[in-house]
N, C-alpha and C positions, 0 to 999 in steps of 0.2 A: 457579471455583468449586472442582471436583477440585486443578485446577494449585496453587491457593494449597494445599487440605488438602496437599498431598502436601509444598510445601516448609516447612511449618509442622510437619510431622511430622519430617520430616529436620531442622529446625532445631533443632528438640527433642529426635532423637536425640543430634549432635551436641554440644549445650549439655551436656546427660546423661554423656556420652560424655568430653568435658573435664573435668570435673567429678569425677567417678569417678578415671581419670588423677590428675588432681592431687590428690585426698587419697591414691591408690596414691603418689604421688614422695614423695610426707611424709607418709609415713604413719606416723611414728614423734615426730612435730614436735608444741611441743602448751604450753601454758601450764599445765598439770600431767594428770596420766593420763585425767580424766574431759573437760577442756578442753582436747582434743586430732581433730588428722587421723581417729585412729583410730577416736573413738568419730562424728564426725560421718560417717567413709564406710562403720560398721555402719548407721547411722540410714540414710544416703542407700539400704543395697543392703533394709532391710525394706521406705523409699519404693517399692523399685520391686517391691518383693512384692507390697505392695497395690496398685500401678498397675495389676497382671495381673488381681487380683482372683481371685490361687489360692487353689484350695481343699487341705486337708490330704486326701490319701490315706493308707491302710495305719493310720491312724490307732489301731485297736486296738494295732498290736505299738509305733507311739512311744508312746504315751501306759501302757505295760504299764513300758515299760521304761526310763522315764523316770522310774515311779514307782519300780521293784526301788531305782535309779540315788540315786535322794532316800532313802531309804530307808540303803541303804548307806552313803552318806556322810553323813546326819546320824548316825548310831552315832558313823564314827570321828569326829566334830566334835567328840561330846560327850567320845568316852574319850578323843581324844589329838589332842586341835583343832590340834596344831603342824606337823602332818602335810597337812592342808587347807592353812594357812598360819603361817610364822613371824611374819609381821607384820602381821596383821591386829588389830586393836584390838574390835572387833566379829567373834566368828568369825560366830554365827548370821544376821548381814548379809552376811559373806562371801559363805556358804554358800546362799545365796536369790541372790545375784551367781549363782555360778555354774551354777546350779540354771539359769538366766532364760536365760547363753549357752548351756549342754547345749542347752535346749529350741531354741533361734535350728541352733543349728548339724543337729540330727539332722533338724528338719523340714525345712529347708533342699532336701536330694534329695528330699523325700519331699511335695511340691508339687506342684499341676497346672495351671499358671497357663491363663488363657481367652484370653491374648491374647499371641504368641509372641515377634512378628517384631519389636518393638521394642527389646524386654530383650532379645532376641539381640545384633543390630546394636547395643545401647551398650552392652554388657560385648565384642565384640566386636573395635567401636573403642577403647575405655577400653582393653585390652590390649594391643593391637598398639600403639595411641599410648605405652602407659608401657614398653614392650621396644626402640623407636627413643628416647624420651628418655633411658633409664636409659645404654645404647649407648653414646649420643651424646655424658652426664656425665661416665662410664668414659673416653672421648679428652679429653676436655676436661680434666679435671684432672688426669693426666698431660704434660697438654703444658705448665701452668705457664703459660697466658693471662691465665687470669679472677683476677681480686684474690679471694682465702679462698675461691677452690674448687680446693682439692690437697691432697696426701693427708695431710700433717700437720695442716693447717688442719680439714680436716672429722672428724680424731684428733682435735682441742679441742673441737670445736662437740658431740661426744659429751655432754658434759657436760649441757646442756641438755635432750636425748631423755629423752618420757614415762617412758622402761621403761630411763634410764640410770642407777647407781650409786656410778658413779665421779666423784671432786672434779676439777672444774677442773685444783687444781695435781697430785694423782696423775698426771693425762693429761699435764701439761704435763712432766712426769719423764720423761712413758715417751717422748711428743716429744724430748726433750732427751739424753736415752739413745742414741735411734734416727737419730737425726742428728752424733753422734758416734762412732757403730759404720756412718754412713753405708746404714743398714738403711732402706726408704723403708718404712714399713705396709702392714698389709694394707690394698685399696681395699675401703671399704663406701657411702661415695657418706653419704644421710643417713641409715644402719641399724642404727650404734652396731656391728652385727658385720656382716662377711663371709656367713657363713653362710645369713645374715636378708636382705640383700639379695641372694643367690642366689633364694632357696626364691619372692621376689616375684616376680623373673625367671620362674621356674619355672611359678610356680600362674598366671602372665597368659599366657605360652606353650601351657599345660595349655588356658586358658580359648578363648584364639583357636585352638587347634585344635577343641574341643569345641564350638563357637557358632559354627565354618564350615560343616562338615562337617552342623550342623542346620540350616543357612540352605539348604545344596544341596540336602542332602533334603527339606524342608518347600517351597522354592517346586517342584521337580520333581515334588511330589503335586498343587500347586497348578496347576501347567503341566497334570499330566492331567486338571483340571477344569478348565480352559479359564482360571482366573481370573486369573494372570500370568505373564510370561516367568520364562524360568528363571534364576538366580541362580548370576554365575561371578566368584569373587574374582579379582583377577588373578592371573595366572600369576607374574610377576614381582614385584608387592609381595610375595603369599606366600609366597614363597619369601627377601626381603629379610628378612620378619619374622621369619623364622626360623632365619635365619642370623646375625640378629643376636641373637638371643636364645641363638643354640649359641656366640657368636663372647663377648658376656657373658660365661656360665657360664666358658667355658674362663679370659677374662682374668682373671679373680678369682681362679682358684688358691689353689682350699679344694676339699681331698677330695671333699665334699655334692656340691660348685658341677662339677666334672669327671664325676663321675657323673651332676646329673643333666643336664649337653653328652651323655653317652651316652646316653640314654632320649630327647634330642632326637633326634640322629641317625636312632637306632631309628625312633622312629615316630611325627618328623615328617616326615621328608625319607624314609628307605626306603621306609614301607609305603605298597602304593600303595589307591585308592579305586576299588572298581567297574572296574580295569580288566585287562589281561592282564597279565603279569610281561615277557614278552616285544615288549610294545609302544614305540616308541621314547621316550616320555614318561616310564614307568618305568624306562628303560633309562640317561637321564641321571639322574634322580635317585638312582639306586643308583649309578652312578659319580660322585655328587657327595658322597652319604652316607657312601661310601669312602676319597675324600680329604678329608672335614673329619673322618673319622675317627681316620688319617693324620696329621694334625694334632693332632689330640688326641692322640696318639699322641704326637707329639714335642715339643708343645711342654711337656707336662703330664707326661714323664716323669720326669722325675728328682722333681717336687712327689708325684709319683702313688708312687713308687717308696721315695721316703722316708716317704711315711705310714702305708703299708704293713708296711714292714718296722720302725718304730718303735711299731707300734702299740700291742704291750703297754707305751709311754714313752706316751704319748699321754695329756693329759690330757683332751682332747676328745673323748677314745675313752671313758677311762673316767667321763665326767660323765654322757656319754647313755648305758651300757650293763653299769655298773661293778656296777651295784645290781641286776642280774640274778644276780650268786651269793651277794648279802647275802639277797635274801629267800629267806623259809622256803615251804614247801608254802601252811601254813594263812595267809600274810600274799596267794600270789597268788588263793586265796579265798576271803577277808572282810575284803582290806584292813589296812594297817601299822595295828598296835597299839602296836608298840614303837618309841618317835621318837628312840632311842639307835641308830636303823636307816636312819635319814635321813642321805644324803649330807651333808659339810661345807658343799656348794656349793651345795645346795640341788639338785633334779629340773633334768636337761638334756632329760629325752626326757619327753614328754606319756601314752606310753606306761606307762613305768613311773606316770608323777604317777596315771595311770585307777586304775591296779591298787594305789598307794597310796590311794586314799581311796575305792576301791567295790569292790576286790577281782573276782572274776566278775560284777560289776553291769557294773562300767566294761568287761569286756572284752564283754558281751551288749552294750552302749554301741556302740563300734569296730566291732562285727563287724553288726552292724544299717546302719552309715554305708557302712563297704567293700561289704557286701552288696550295698545298693543302689545303690551308684554303679559297680557292678562289670555288675550285670543291666542299667540302661539306658541303658549305651555300647553293650551288646554290637551292635546292630542295624547302627553305623555306625566296626565295631572297634577300639573305643580303651577295652574292655576291662579289660588289663590295664596301659595305661599312665594310667587315669583311678584305678587302684587304689594303683598306684605312688605318683601325684601326692600322694592322699592321704594315704599313711604318711610319706610324705615329709615332707610340714606338719604333720605329729602328734607327727614324731619331733623337728621340725626344733629346739626346746625344750620345756621343762614347762609352756610358761603356754600350755594348751593350749581353757583359759574363759576365756580376754582376746579383750575387741574386736577387735586386729589379727587373731589367727587367727579367728575369725566373718569377719571378711574376706576372711580368705585361703581358707578353705575356702568364702565364697560362691561363689567365683571360679570353681568349676572345682565343686562342688553347684547350684547354682539354674541355671545354666545346662543340666547334665545334666534338669534334672526339668522345661526344657521336652521334654525327647525324648517321656514320657507324653503330652503335646497332640500333638505331631507324630506321633506312630506311631501313633495312635487319630484318623487326618485324619480327621475328616467336610466334603467340597465345601461343605454347604451352610452352613458354620461358616467358611469362608475368610476369610483376611487377606490382606491384599497385601504383603506381609512384603519383596521385595525391593528393595532400596534404589533 
């Protein structure tokens, strides 16, 4: 009977992980914005939260910040509705939707799950399999052995993505121009832009690292209580997953993906966990990290140098950071009231979107999320990494309050919330967490 229960538990975990992985791979696909994989993925994450019978901690701080955000955003919507959304036909319904997404994101790291084992395994397997599949697809797409799976065909299929606003004719002209020039398009698979593919891989890698370390810690505490055997992530598979993520990010060849690859080299491979730096294992990891950093430098040197030297001419850099020179002190404090200051191409950085719609309330909102993520990850030595990953997700584009951003945030923040239960472990409440 016990073996049947364990088998059923493992089957359920693998099925859930496969479902989440599939939704992550096709996150931008769907019939429309709401009938899409991103909404299903968000609902799946919420189901996992409910499944663990999570309770909300720090509720007074969370509720206070949400109320402040609602007040500032409502005022901005009443005074300058275009700041909140240019395309909304009903601005108040848009504000309600934004508040719901904002509430989900800020609550994710403040949950205290009662049962953490299954959710950590689900997120760990899902993130690992997503990294492996995306890395494989990157190679297959350039081998041109599968009809319809190459850079040119993938560029054309962007016209049907739920967050794409380019027509098929425009994309076809871009493909024709690149074919004539002999320049292959940027690789983005099913995400519409290379930087979005990069942030998905980074979020999955962060999720994998966090879940793995928490499972190791949780099982170690249960070993002390005599409940289960110690959890050992396979060293070879663990290394292969991280290397697949790093090389995928290098392969994408955008400035952000190269920076993300550097983060994973430093925090995924070069950082030790409860071992002396002079141990054989850590010396091997350190040498591997140095080799990977050398490969990153050699393979990405020209791209990195070009992006840095032409930073002042970069449209991407201007879209993400140009508004910092346009905002005044009152805009940072109270939000943007002058619609003329909205960039022509819109906000491509959620940090500035938060400032535009909520001023200092947006700053408090983001600070609460970063503070919680940082503190939760201190015990297992990923605090700076967790903070940087959350910031990277925030700054990837301006749509922080959307289903796909909720899902990416959940990959990092919900596994982190499990630390709250693990580090206040009670042997009486022990669960079998090891697979």
